[in-house]
N, C-alpha and C positions, 0 to 999 in steps of 0.2 A: 805488278804493283806491290809495294811493301805497305802493309797496314799496321800502324802503330797506335795503341791505345794508351792514354795517359790516365793513371789512377792515382793512388797515394793521397796524402792529406794536405800537401802544401805546394804552392807555386805552379798549379796546373796551367794557368794562362801563360806564365813566363816560360815554362818548359815547352809549351806548344809553339810560342813565338820563336824561341831559340831553335827548335827542331826544324821548323819551316824555313828559317834562314839558312840553317846548315844543309838542308836537303836541296836547296836551290831549285834547279829545274828537274830534279829526279822525280820519278813517278811514285809519290808517297802520299798516303792518306793518313792524316793524323786526327784522332778523335779524343776528346776529353769525356770521361765517364766517371761515375762513382766507382769505388774499389770493387764492389761485387760485380757490377755490370762489365767492368773492364776485364776482370779475371774470367768471367763467363764468356766474353767475346773471344778470348784466346782458346778457352776450353771447347767452344762450339765451332772453331775454325773461321770465325768472322774477323779475326785480327791475327797478325803474325808475332808481334812483340808488345810487351807491357813495360811501361816505364812509370815509376812512381817515386815521390820524394816525401820525406818527413824529417823530424828532428834526429832520428837515430839511423835512418837508412834501411831499417828492417821492419819495425812494427807497423806503423801507419802506412809505410810505403809498400810493403810486401805481404802483410798478413793474409789478406784474402787470396792473393795469387798463390801463396804457399799452401794455403788450405785447399784450394781447388786444383792446382796444377802439380803440387808436390814439391818438396825441397830440391829434388834433382833438376827442376826446371827454373829455379829462381836463384838469384845471387845478389848480395849487397855489395855494390861496387865502391861505396864510400860510406863509412860510419864516422862518428865523431873522433875515433882514434886511428882510423886507417883508410887510405884511399888506394885501391888497387892500381897497379901500373897499367899502362896501355897493353903490355905483353900479357899480363894476367887477365885483363878484360877480353882480349882477343882469344885467349885460350878458353875462357869460360863460354864464349860464343861458338868458336870454330871447332873445338875439340870436346867440350862437355855438354853442348846442346842447350845451353841456358837461353830462355826466351823471355824471362821477366827480370827486370833490373830495378833495384832500389838504391837510393842514395840520399845523403843529407842535402837539404835545399841549398845550403851555402857552398856546396861543391859543384853545382850545376855547370858553371862555366868551365870547370876542369873535365868533368865526366861526359857531358853531352856531346862535345866534339868527338870524343873517342867512340862513344856508342854509335853516333851517326856514321862514323867512318866504317864501322863493321856491320851495321844493320842495314844501311842504305847503300846498296851496291849498284 
């Protein structure tokens, strides 16, 4: 089972609904938490991946995850000025070991399908 926690500052319910739809019948547990509890769930091995959104894709989306997990485990996949390509996101997950992902809420329709493709196997 893949366990995903949703933190960040914006659109948690929308992100949850989108992820559930994208997961389909896959064995995925999706939980909404506040930023600190979500990052701690990853740190304590209670969840596999963290997803969060805010206006910048980094601050409110990833601040707690970065503080607790370290910048080597987090990545902003979409900011106001840049959206990583599918290839770049796949590389961050498969080769660089990223487990916490932040993005701007207005890019969720673009980045969530890509994240789901590589996180929900």
